[in-house]
C-alpha positions in Angstrom: -3.9 66.9 -66.5 -2.7 70.6 -66.6 -0.8 70.3 -69.4 -3.1 68.2 -70.9 -5.7 71.3 -70.8 -3.2 73.7 -71.9 -1.8 71.4 -74.9 -5.7 71.5 -76.2 -6.1 75.5 -75.6 -2.9 75.9 -77.2 -4.2 74.3 -80.8 -7.2 75.2 -80.4 -6.2 79.1 -80.4 -3.6 78.2 -83.4 -6.8 76.2 -85.2 -9.0 79.8 -84.6 -5.7 82.4 -85.5 -5.7 80.4 -89.3 -8.8 80.6 -90.5 -9.3 83.8 -89.2 -6.7 84.4 -91.5 -7.8 82.5 -94.3 -11.3 83.7 -93.9 -10.4 86.6 -95.8 -9.0 85.1 -98.5 -10.8 81.6 -98.3 -15.1 82.0 -100.0 -17.5 82.3 -97.7 -18.7 78.6 -98.3 -14.8 77.7 -97.3 -14.9 80.0 -94.3 -18.8 79.3 -93.2 -17.4 75.0 -93.6 -14.7 76.1 -91.6 -16.9 77.8 -89.3 -19.0 74.7 -88.5 -15.8 72.6 -88.1 -15.2 74.8 -85.3 -18.0 75.0 -83.8 -17.6 71.4 -84.3 -14.4 71.4 -82.7 -15.4 73.9 -79.7 -18.3 71.2 -79.0 -15.7 68.2 -79.1 -13.5 69.9 -76.8 -16.4 70.7 -74.5 -17.5 67.3 -74.1 -13.5 65.7 -74.0 -13.2 68.5 -71.1 -16.4 67.2 -69.7 -15.1 63.2 -70.2 -11.9 64.7 -68.4 -13.3 66.2 -65.8 -15.3 63.0 -65.6 -12.4 61.7 -65.4 -11.0 63.7 -62.8 -13.4 63.0 -60.6 -13.3 59.4 -61.1 -9.5 59.6 -61.3 -9.8 61.1 -57.5 -12.4 58.4 -56.2 -9.9 55.8 -57.3 -7.5 57.4 -54.8 -9.6 57.7 -52.1 -10.2 54.5 -52.6 -6.6 53.2 -52.6 -5.9 55.7 -49.4 -9.1 53.1 -47.9 -7.3 50.1 -49.3 -4.2 51.3 -47.9 -5.5 51.9 -44.7 -7.3 48.9 -44.7 -4.5 47.5 -45.8 -2.1 48.4 -43.0 -4.5 47.7 -40.3 -4.8 43.9 -41.5 -0.7 44.1 -41.6 -1.2 45.1 -37.8 -3.4 42.1 -37.5 -1.3 40.0 -38.8 1.7 40.5 -36.7 -0.4 40.5 -33.9 -2.3 37.1 -35.1 1.8 36.3 -35.9 3.3 37.2 -32.3 -0.6 35.6 -31.0 0.4 32.9 -32.9 3.9 32.2 -31.3 2.4 33.5 -27.8 0.3 29.9 -28.4 3.0 27.7 -29.8 5.5 28.9 -26.8 2.3 27.8 -24.7 1.5 24.5 -26.7 5.0 23.4 -26.0 4.9 24.4 -22.0 1.7 22.4 -22.2 3.4 19.6 -24.1 6.4 18.7 -21.8 3.7 19.4 -18.8 1.6 16.8 -20.0 4.7 14.7 -20.9 5.7 14.7 -17.2 2.5 14.4 -16.0 2.4 11.0 -18.8 6.3 10.1 -16.7 4.4 10.8 -13.3 1.1 8.6 -14.5 4.0 6.1 -15.7 5.6 5.7 -12.4 2.7 5.4 -10.3 0.6 3.1 -12.3 4.2 0.8 -11.9 4.3 1.3 -8.5 0.0 0.2 -8.0 1.3 -2.9 -10.1 4.2 -3.8 -7.9 1.6 -3.2 -5.0 -0.9 -5.3 -6.6 1.2 -7.9 -6.8 2.8 -8.2 -3.9 -0.9 -8.1 -2.6 -1.2 -10.8 -5.0 2.1 -12.7 -3.8 0.8 -12.2 0.2 -2.6 -13.0 -1.2 -1.1 -16.7 -2.5 1.8 -16.7 0.4 -1.8 -16.7 2.6 -2.9 -19.6 0.7 0.0 -21.6 0.4 0.4 -21.3 4.7 -3.7 -22.2 4.6 -3.4 -24.9 2.7 0.7 -26.4 4.6 -1.5 -26.1 7.9 -4.9 -28.0 6.8 -2.4 -30.5 5.8 -0.2 -30.4 8.6 -3.4 -30.3 10.8 -4.9 -33.4 8.5 -1.6 -35.6 9.1 -1.4 -34.4 12.8 -5.0 -36.0 12.6 -3.9 -38.8 10.8 -0.7 -39.3 13.2 -3.2 -39.3 16.3 -6.0 -40.9 15.2 -3.6 -44.4 14.0 -1.7 -43.7 17.6 -4.9 -44.3 19.4 -5.8 -46.8 16.9 -2.3 -48.9 17.9 -2.6 -48.1 21.7 -6.5 -49.0 21.6 -5.5 -52.6 19.9 -2.3 -52.9 22.1 -4.2 -51.8 25.4 -6.9 -54.0 24.6 -4.7 -57.2 23.5 -3.2 -57.1 26.7 -6.0 -56.0 28.7 -8.4 -59.1 26.9 -5.0 -61.4 28.1 -4.1 -60.7 31.4 -7.1 -59.0 32.5 -7.9 -62.1 35.2 -3.5 -61.8 36.3 -3.6 -57.8 36.6 -3.2 -57.0 39.9 -4.7 -53.2 41.0 -0.2 -52.5 41.5 0.4 -53.6 37.9 -2.9 -51.3 36.6 -2.2 -48.2 38.9 1.8 -48.8 37.0 0.4 -48.8 33.7 -2.2 -45.9 34.0 1.4 -43.8 35.1 2.9 -44.6 32.0 0.3 -43.9 29.7 -1.2 -40.6 31.2 1.3 -38.6 30.3 1.2 -39.9 26.4 -2.3 -39.2 26.7 -1.7 -35.8 28.0 0.7 -34.4 25.5 -1.8 -35.7 22.7 -4.9 -33.9 23.8 -2.3 -31.0 24.6 -1.0 -31.4 20.9 -4.7 -31.8 19.6 -5.4 -28.5 21.2 -2.4 -26.6 19.9 -3.4 -27.4 16.6 -6.9 -26.4 16.9 -6.0 -23.2 18.5 -3.5 -22.5 15.2 -6.2 -23.2 13.1 -8.8 -21.6 14.6 -7.1 -18.5 15.2 -5.4 -18.2 11.5 -8.9 -18.2 10.0 -10.9 -16.3 13.0 -7.6 -13.8 12.1 -8.5 -14.2 8.4 -12.1 -13.3 8.6 -12.1 -10.4 10.6 -9.3 -8.3 8.9 -12.3 -6.2 6.7 -14.0 -5.1 10.3 -10.7 -4.7 11.7 -9.2 -2.5 8.7 -13.2 -1.4 8.9 -13.2 -0.5 13.1 -9.4 1.3 12.8 -10.8 3.8 9.9 -14.0 4.8 12.6 -10.9 5.1 15.1 -9.2 7.4 12.0 -12.0 8.5 11.5 -12.9 9.4 15.3 -9.2 10.6 16.0 -8.9 13.0 13.2 -12.5 15.3 14.7 -10.1 15.3 17.9 -7.9 16.5 16.0 -9.8 18.7 14.4 -11.0 20.0 18.1 -7.5 20.4 19.0 -6.4 22.5 17.1 -7.6 25.6 18.4 -5.9 25.4 21.5 -2.2 23.8 19.4 -2.3 27.1 17.3 1.3 28.7 17.4 2.8 25.7 20.3 5.5 23.8 18.4 6.2 22.0 21.2 2.6 21.0 22.2 1.8 20.1 18.2 4.8 17.5 18.3 3.9 16.6 21.2 0.1 16.3 20.2 0.7 14.4 17.3 3.9 12.4 18.6 0.5 11.1 20.9 -1.7 10.1 18.1 0.7 8.0 16.4 1.4 6.4 19.7 -2.2 5.8 19.9 -2.3 4.6 16.0 0.7 1.7 16.9 -1.3 1.2 20.1 -4.2 0.3 18.6 -3.0 -1.9 15.6 -1.8 -5.0 16.8 2.0 -4.7 16.7 3.4 -5.1 19.7 5.1 -2.3 22.4 8.9 -2.9 22.2 8.8 -6.3 20.4 7.0 -4.9 16.8 7.3 -0.9 17.6 9.7 1.3 19.6 8.7 5.2 20.8 11.5 7.6 20.6 14.2 5.2 19.4 17.5 6.5 19.5 19.3 4.8 16.4 23.1 2.8 16.6 25.7 1.4 14.7 26.6 -2.3 14.7 29.4 -0.8 18.0 26.1 0.0 19.6 27.3 4.0 19.4 24.7 6.9 19.1 24.6 7.5 15.7 24.4 11.7 15.1 22.4 13.5 12.3 25.2 15.5 9.7 22.2 18.2 10.0 21.9 19.0 12.8 24.7 16.8 14.6 22.7 15.8 17.4 21.8 11.9 18.6 19.2 10.1 15.8 16.0 9.9 18.0 12.8 9.6 15.5 9.6 9.4 16.6 9.0 5.6 15.9 10.0 3.1 14.2 8.4 -0.4 13.3 10.5 -3.8 12.8 8.8 -6.2 10.2 10.2 -10.1 9.1 13.5 -9.6 7.9 15.8 -7.3 10.8 14.4 -4.4 8.6 12.6 -1.0 10.2 10.3 1.7 9.6 11.2 5.3 10.8 8.5 7.6 11.2 8.0 10.9 12.2 5.2 13.1 13.1 5.3 16.0 11.5 2.2 19.3 12.4 1.3 22.1 10.2 -1.9 23.2 12.4 -1.0 27.2 12.5 -1.2 27.9 8.7 -4.1 25.4 8.2 -6.1 26.9 10.4 -6.0 30.2 9.1 -7.2 28.3 6.1 -9.8 27.0 7.5 -11.3 30.6 9.1 -10.7 32.2 6.0 -14.0 32.9 3.6 -12.6 35.1 0.6 -10.6 33.3 -2.3 -8.0 35.4 -3.2 -7.1 35.5 0.8 -7.5 31.6 0.7 -5.3 30.8 -1.6 -2.7 32.7 -0.1 -3.0 31.5 3.4 -3.2 27.2 1.1 0.1 28.1 -0.3 1.5 29.0 3.4 -0.2 25.8 4.7 1.7 24.0 1.7 5.0 25.9 1.8 5.5 24.4 5.7 4.4 21.4 5.1 7.3 21.6 2.7 9.2 23.1 5.2 9.2 20.0 7.2 9.8 17.5 4.5 13.0 19.5 4.0 13.8 19.3 7.3 13.0 15.2 7.4 15.2 14.5 4.2 18.3 16.9 6.0 18.4 14.0 8.7 19.2 11.3 6.5 17.1 8.5 8.7 17.5 6.4 5.3 21.1 6.2 5.5 20.3 3.9 9.4 20.9 0.4 7.3 18.7 -1.5 9.2 15.7 0.9 8.0 14.1 1.0 4.5 15.0 3.3 0.9 12.7 6.0 2.7 11.2 7.2 5.7 7.8 7.9 6.9 6.7 11.7 7.4 3.4 11.2 9.3 0.7 14.1 9.3 -1.7 13.5 11.7 -4.8 16.0 10.5 -6.7 14.8 8.3 -8.1 17.8 5.9 -4.8 19.3 6.7 -3.4 16.4 4.8 -5.7 16.7 1.9 -5.5 20.8 2.3 -2.2 20.6 1.4 -2.9 17.2 -1.2 -5.2 19.4 -3.5 -3.6 22.3 -3.4 -0.4 20.2 -5.2 -0.7 17.6 -6.7 2.4 17.2 -7.0 3.2 17.3 -3.4 3.5 13.7 -2.9 5.8 13.3 -5.8 8.6 15.8 -4.7 8.3 14.1 -1.2 9.1 10.6 -2.7 12.0 11.9 -4.8 13.4 13.1 -1.3 12.9 9.5 -0.2 10.0 10.4 2.0 6.8 9.1 2.4 3.5 11.2 2.8 0.5 9.3 5.3 -1.9 10.2 7.0 -3.8 8.4 9.9 -6.1 6.6 6.7 -3.0 5.0 5.2 -1.0 4.8 7.6 -3.0 2.5 9.5 -3.6 0.4 6.5 0.1 -0.2 6.4 0.7 -1.1 10.0 -2.4 -4.0 9.1 -0.2 -5.2 5.9 2.9 -5.5 8.8 1.1 -7.1 11.4 -0.5 -9.6 9.0 3.1 -9.9 7.8 4.3 -10.8 11.1 1.2 -13.3 11.5 2.8 -14.9 9.1 6.4 -14.7 11.0 4.4 -16.5 13.9 2.1 -18.8 11.9 5.5 -20.5 10.4 7.5 -20.5 13.7 4.2 -22.3 15.4 4.9 -24.3 12.6 7.5 -25.2 13.0 7.2 -25.7 16.7 4.2 -28.2 16.1 6.2 -30.0 13.7 9.1 -30.3 16.2 7.3 -31.0 18.8 4.6 -34.2 16.8 8.8 -35.9 15.9 9.2 -35.6 20.1 6.2 -37.2 20.0 6.7 -39.7 17.7 9.9 -40.8 19.2 8.7 -40.4 22.3 5.3 -43.1 21.1 7.6 -45.3 19.7 9.5 -45.4 23.1 6.2 -45.8 25.1 5.3 -48.9 22.4 8.7 -49.8 23.3 8.6 -50.3 26.7 4.8 -51.5 26.4 6.4 -54.5 24.3 8.3 -55.0 26.7 5.9 -55.2 29.6 3.8 -57.8 27.3 7.0 -59.9 27.2 7.7 -59.9 31.2 4.3 -60.7 32.1 4.6 -63.3 29.5 7.7 -64.8 31.1 5.9 -64.3 34.3 2.8 -66.3 32.8 4.7 -69.0 31.5 6.8 -69.5 35.4 3.2 -68.9 36.8 1.9 -71.7 35.0 5.1 -73.9 35.9 4.8 -73.4 39.7 0.7 -73.7 38.9 1.9 -77.4 37.2 4.3 -78.1 40.5 1.4 -77.3 42.5 -1.5 -79.3 41.4 -0.3 -81.3 38.7 1.2 -83.9 38.8 0.7 -87.3 41.4 3.4 -86.2 43.4 2.3 -82.4 43.2 3.3 -79.5 46.3 -0.8 -80.3 47.2 -0.3 -83.8 47.6 3.1 -84.2 49.3 1.8 -81.9 51.7 -1.6 -83.5 52.9 0.6 -87.0 52.6 3.3 -85.3 55.5 -0.1 -84.2 57.7 -1.6 -87.9 57.1 1.9 -89.1 58.5 1.1 -87.6 62.4 2.9 -84.1 61.1 1.6 -81.2 64.1 0.6 -78.3 61.9 -1.6 -74.9 63.1 -2.6 -73.9 59.0 -4.3 -75.9 57.1 -4.5 -75.9 53.3 -8.2 -74.6 52.1 -10.5 -76.9 50.6 -10.5 -75.5 47.1 -7.0 -76.8 46.8 -7.5 -80.3 47.2 -10.6 -80.3 45.8 -8.5 -79.5 42.8 -5.4 -81.8 42.9 -8.7 -84.6 43.5 -10.2 -83.2 40.0 
């Protein structure tokens, strides 16, 4: 810009010098015109300078605006960089969330499948129960028909025999017939009583199942309250806690309806087919779980009680949220340590056991706190072939096993009833055959009696007439025939 001003000044100076030198040689009029032009040029120059100054001012303002825009642009670039970094972070978190969502969806699908399997098993058990009920009703109806037919046949035969032989049977024959019929009547009565007992027991057990579960749940709540009351006394004493957990487990098993040393066993030592005690690969000691529960099919469920009251009691007593979260994490870690320890014992390798081991947590609040702290805790245990159970769901599972045993015993009773019915039928057939033989013998005796009767009374030379003629001929006797007999031959 200074160069422009310098150039304009040089040009103006040269013009002025030119006119000065020409002033002496030009006319006055021309000089005045030149002078007037000079004034005009000076004015134009001044205007041009003003315009240039104004442009310089505008240029300075534009430069300031450019600097301001440049600063804003840098700020925007920085913001864009921050936004890009945040977008990358959000993308990464979205990917992690997506993976977590996929994992949860897989877990939900697995749980849904397991739930469907459980519902299918329940439906199958209900169908079996209905079929058994129908079978039992059918068997009862058939047995009732057989019993009624047997009774009617017996009554018909007995009435027929009694009607024909009433006047001729002696008291001895009646007593013998009573001795023959009495065992059959007793067997029929026992059979009827047994069928009624089986049917009534089945109906009573089926109708009382819901009430039983309700009572067991109330007992579970009571046990849980007692567990909380004992927590203070059990803090820090691992052996005492273990004994307490085993006591709660045994109490639930005793009240479940299962028979000790028949359907469940406490402190049971696992043995192989050679009756040799199994040793744990983890500790080298004998494998002796807290309890095993047998169910039909010669399979067993292994249950081990694990107590973590010390860490949980600290959680209960804490009011500060941050400290509470830390202590809850310690409680969760304690439960996971129990899971890992139980998994290393490898109880599920026992050939007669199921493919999992039940880890029983006797304290309901401790169980709930651990599950709320880590919703994936159940899956964590299941992957190690361990099922976590509190008193409530253990009682429900045991009731299912109790029902399985009841169905098994009912099947055995149905087989016994059928076997006894077969024996009773065979015995009844034998009785009818013997009764027919008795009837034939009675008929033979009747025929012999009638023949003897004819010899005694019928004909001109009957025995009574011959005997009386001997008396008329003068035979001496101390006894005489009755007058009624003599009258009969006269008639």
